[in-house]
Legacy VTK file of the C-alpha trace (Angstrom):
# vtk DataFile Version 3.0
C-alpha trace
ASCII
DATASET POLYDATA
POINTS 319 float
93.294 135.333 131.038
96.755 136.690 131.742
99.583 135.091 133.665
103.111 134.027 132.915
103.496 130.723 134.723
103.063 127.478 132.841
99.764 125.711 133.381
99.904 122.139 134.716
99.104 119.165 132.546
95.447 119.174 133.620
94.918 122.489 131.864
97.058 121.773 128.798
95.546 122.487 125.397
95.206 119.624 122.938
95.716 122.176 120.162
97.194 125.442 121.369
96.825 128.280 118.860
99.442 130.998 119.166
99.156 134.509 117.780
100.982 133.694 114.560
98.738 130.731 113.714
95.576 132.645 114.660
96.630 135.506 112.387
97.375 133.127 109.524
93.993 131.414 109.834
91.989 134.630 110.124
93.861 136.504 107.398
93.574 133.603 104.951
89.887 132.886 105.515
88.522 136.417 105.887
90.004 138.711 103.201
88.451 141.822 104.721
90.656 141.244 107.776
93.857 140.435 105.876
96.761 142.240 107.504
94.747 143.319 110.554
96.749 143.207 113.810
96.110 140.173 116.002
96.824 139.820 119.707
95.833 137.296 122.345
93.011 138.650 124.470
92.390 135.799 126.904
92.920 132.099 127.423
90.884 129.676 129.479
90.379 125.987 130.013
88.652 125.318 126.702
89.309 128.280 124.373
91.911 130.851 123.389
90.568 134.235 122.309
92.247 136.751 119.999
91.415 140.365 119.223
91.675 141.114 115.505
91.836 144.664 114.212
90.569 145.959 117.574
87.027 145.127 116.378
86.672 141.357 116.127
87.141 138.616 118.707
87.965 135.127 117.445
87.451 132.124 119.686
89.558 128.986 119.066
88.788 125.742 120.961
91.786 124.316 122.811
90.305 120.907 123.594
87.974 118.506 121.812
85.551 118.579 124.753
84.801 122.229 123.884
83.608 121.517 120.340
79.991 120.780 121.239
79.859 124.066 123.117
81.371 125.904 120.160
78.623 124.554 117.926
75.937 125.545 120.442
77.333 129.083 120.644
77.267 129.470 116.862
73.709 128.135 116.624
72.109 129.774 119.651
73.722 133.157 120.331
72.416 134.944 117.200
68.887 133.947 118.233
69.370 134.701 121.906
71.147 138.067 121.703
68.132 140.200 120.647
66.116 138.861 123.576
68.573 139.857 126.327
69.199 143.226 128.019
73.009 142.895 128.139
75.308 142.321 125.181
76.438 138.797 124.357
78.852 137.682 121.632
77.177 137.033 118.284
79.184 134.736 115.999
79.224 136.284 112.521
82.354 134.784 110.966
82.838 131.014 110.925
86.307 129.620 110.311
87.133 126.141 109.120
89.964 123.741 109.995
93.166 124.565 108.114
96.914 124.894 108.465
97.227 122.148 111.051
94.383 123.455 113.196
91.686 120.723 113.223
88.508 122.451 114.428
86.031 125.181 113.456
86.330 128.571 115.129
84.278 131.753 115.069
84.511 135.527 115.224
82.170 138.089 116.796
82.203 141.841 117.237
84.332 142.839 120.197
82.345 143.611 123.348
83.907 146.361 125.466
84.403 145.894 129.176
86.560 144.020 131.658
85.875 140.767 133.443
84.465 141.408 136.899
86.962 138.783 138.048
89.948 140.984 137.268
88.796 144.572 137.785
89.101 144.691 141.613
85.686 146.314 141.938
84.904 146.951 145.645
81.811 145.309 147.099
80.090 148.675 147.613
80.391 149.426 143.884
78.856 146.147 142.710
75.214 147.041 143.312
74.527 148.442 139.827
76.222 145.498 138.121
74.310 143.056 140.297
70.945 144.652 139.542
71.618 144.618 135.798
72.673 140.988 135.968
69.478 140.127 137.838
67.423 141.685 135.041
69.516 139.796 132.502
68.891 136.470 134.233
65.174 137.195 134.505
65.077 137.558 130.709
67.319 134.541 130.078
65.287 132.318 132.391
61.951 133.244 130.833
60.288 129.822 130.415
59.105 130.837 126.942
62.716 130.841 125.692
62.908 127.072 126.109
60.499 126.500 123.243
61.587 129.493 121.188
65.364 129.025 121.128
66.444 126.320 123.556
64.509 123.154 122.794
67.568 121.392 121.374
69.869 122.228 124.275
71.167 119.425 126.519
69.838 119.183 130.054
72.552 120.143 132.576
75.143 117.852 130.953
77.763 118.425 133.680
75.240 118.121 136.554
76.120 121.533 137.922
72.682 121.775 139.452
73.307 118.607 141.475
75.009 119.392 144.814
75.549 115.700 145.505
77.971 115.768 142.559
79.479 119.223 143.067
79.951 119.172 146.859
82.479 116.288 146.905
84.373 117.862 143.990
84.417 121.196 145.788
85.737 119.575 148.946
88.638 118.016 147.035
89.518 121.371 145.482
89.383 123.111 148.864
91.680 120.457 150.337
94.103 121.093 147.482
93.987 124.844 148.097
94.484 124.276 151.828
97.524 122.118 151.065
99.036 125.069 149.222
98.274 127.399 152.093
95.715 129.352 150.056
92.481 128.428 151.832
92.799 129.117 155.560
89.417 130.475 156.716
88.679 131.443 160.291
86.570 129.006 162.287
83.129 130.490 161.459
83.739 130.366 157.695
85.293 126.904 157.888
82.331 125.594 159.876
79.843 127.218 157.494
81.646 125.683 154.518
81.659 122.225 156.081
77.944 122.493 156.857
77.100 123.682 153.347
79.048 120.935 151.597
77.723 118.333 154.006
74.142 119.287 153.156
75.022 119.506 149.476
76.366 115.966 149.433
72.986 114.734 150.705
70.802 116.821 148.370
68.240 115.226 146.133
67.660 115.688 142.430
66.261 118.994 141.254
62.533 119.183 140.622
62.637 122.677 139.141
61.332 123.305 135.654
64.461 123.697 133.494
65.178 127.039 131.843
67.797 128.256 129.388
70.935 128.774 131.479
74.341 130.219 130.700
75.632 127.196 132.596
78.987 128.613 133.735
78.153 132.033 135.127
80.805 133.378 137.477
82.863 136.594 137.824
85.029 135.826 134.772
82.043 135.901 132.467
80.419 139.191 133.467
81.847 142.281 131.749
81.696 145.661 133.457
82.557 149.138 132.192
84.974 151.585 133.919
82.122 152.817 136.136
81.321 149.293 137.319
78.146 148.932 135.257
77.422 145.532 133.733
77.815 145.629 129.958
78.042 142.043 128.696
78.022 138.311 129.414
80.562 136.130 127.625
81.681 132.506 127.227
78.518 130.556 126.423
80.076 127.169 125.713
78.137 125.538 128.560
74.708 126.953 127.648
72.069 124.364 128.480
68.685 123.712 130.035
68.979 123.534 133.811
67.627 124.454 137.203
67.776 128.286 137.412
69.921 127.903 140.554
72.802 126.994 138.223
73.011 130.598 137.039
71.894 132.124 140.324
75.089 130.733 141.830
76.656 133.996 140.608
74.661 135.832 143.297
76.806 133.990 145.850
80.161 133.857 144.023
80.318 137.480 142.841
78.148 139.497 145.219
77.301 139.889 148.870
75.157 142.088 151.092
73.346 144.915 149.321
74.629 143.888 145.892
73.328 140.333 146.253
69.995 141.651 147.437
69.857 143.942 144.388
70.461 141.024 142.026
67.773 138.870 143.591
65.303 141.766 143.698
65.900 142.501 140.007
65.416 138.816 139.198
61.874 139.456 140.314
58.986 137.292 141.479
60.744 134.103 140.374
63.442 134.515 143.048
61.507 132.842 145.830
60.507 129.944 143.608
64.051 129.455 142.270
65.711 129.482 145.692
63.073 127.777 147.836
63.655 124.300 149.229
67.107 123.218 148.095
67.422 125.928 145.436
69.679 128.149 147.514
71.732 125.122 148.535
72.249 124.278 144.863
73.295 127.840 144.047
75.692 128.179 146.982
77.260 124.745 146.464
77.932 125.467 142.805
79.347 128.896 143.728
81.826 127.179 146.039
82.794 124.642 143.390
83.312 127.261 140.668
85.312 129.592 142.916
87.455 126.726 144.183
88.129 125.585 140.604
89.012 129.135 139.556
91.312 129.554 142.555
93.037 126.269 141.745
93.519 127.305 138.135
94.625 130.849 138.988
97.170 129.548 141.472
98.524 127.120 138.893
99.086 129.774 136.228
100.173 132.584 138.544
97.174 134.869 138.012
97.090 136.926 141.228
93.965 138.987 140.451
91.882 135.930 139.614
93.123 134.102 142.677
92.165 136.952 145.009
88.678 137.239 143.528
88.106 133.475 143.584
89.097 133.248 147.249
86.805 136.175 148.077
84.062 134.319 146.215
84.492 131.332 148.537
83.866 133.578 151.527
80.875 135.213 149.822
79.325 131.830 149.107
79.081 130.957 152.790
78.422 134.472 154.126
LINES 1 320
319 0 1 2 3 4 5 6 7 8 9 10 11 12 13 14 15 16 17 18 19 20 21 22 23 24 25 26 27 28 29 30 31 32 33 34 35 36 37 38 39 40 41 42 43 44 45 46 47 48 49 50 51 52 53 54 55 56 57 58 59 60 61 62 63 64 65 66 67 68 69 70 71 72 73 74 75 76 77 78 79 80 81 82 83 84 85 86 87 88 89 90 91 92 93 94 95 96 97 98 99 100 101 102 103 104 105 106 107 108 109 110 111 112 113 114 115 116 117 118 119 120 121 122 123 124 125 126 127 128 129 130 131 132 133 134 135 136 137 138 139 140 141 142 143 144 145 146 147 148 149 150 151 152 153 154 155 156 157 158 159 160 161 162 163 164 165 166 167 168 169 170 171 172 173 174 175 176 177 178 179 180 181 182 183 184 185 186 187 188 189 190 191 192 193 194 195 196 197 198 199 200 201 202 203 204 205 206 207 208 209 210 211 212 213 214 215 216 217 218 219 220 221 222 223 224 225 226 227 228 229 230 231 232 233 234 235 236 237 238 239 240 241 242 243 244 245 246 247 248 249 250 251 252 253 254 255 256 257 258 259 260 261 262 263 264 265 266 267 268 269 270 271 272 273 274 275 276 277 278 279 280 281 282 283 284 285 286 287 288 289 290 291 292 293 294 295 296 297 298 299 300 301 302 303 304 305 306 307 308 309 310 311 312 313 314 315 316 317 318
């Protein structure tokens, strides 16, 4: 994540790793990479990511709350990667605490591509990416994966599949954005948003059979190539067992119209089952929450591209 403004206290790292410390840790612990150039690739709420030698990506937790996710990534991704049709990071190099940095970290081969969130891809050019992501989610949500690789995963630990939790949080974020003059929808969109969040606040518990879910799937975590084709899915710290609507929220945060239809068609026969009843409500409510949170964060750190995409995602979610 780029941006020059200082993040507010709510986003502050408990242990911020700069380029010099990342280079010292990697060079000391992995002799084959000694002397390799190191540069910051991205920074988020829970991790800072560095590119080493143009071939390796090292992921350093910024906050203690991210450690459980780091451990899940290291344990699960090597097993999951061969079963999925898009590339995912595969931790191959495990670093240990040293030099004042208190937590484990890991390195994986660099995946090419840009975040959909920051590439300004027009809606009409998102169809291919959406279809590929639908196929990816169909494979990820295969019920057989629960027993094969996901039995030890927690069950929706942040209750992202529960609109009664996410709708009130989304409303608070939207009020904050409105107070900054960033969220000013026309009457139809405002009314649709109010109706969605009102229904979400009254939703019941999910009765869907849980599947392996990415858990935090939004436009930052889908990589696309220069032609707009999907080429990877990153940031698996929230991987869990959950209602499939948790991941299908990306159909509403990142896509609309023909592209959304392409994603849901590629997801296959399970689409109707996943979105029936309150399934679509769960997906749309989470899409609103994630886009509102991303817009709040992007505004706070001065990331114009992310802010534009997050605000567009809010409109997509109620379209």
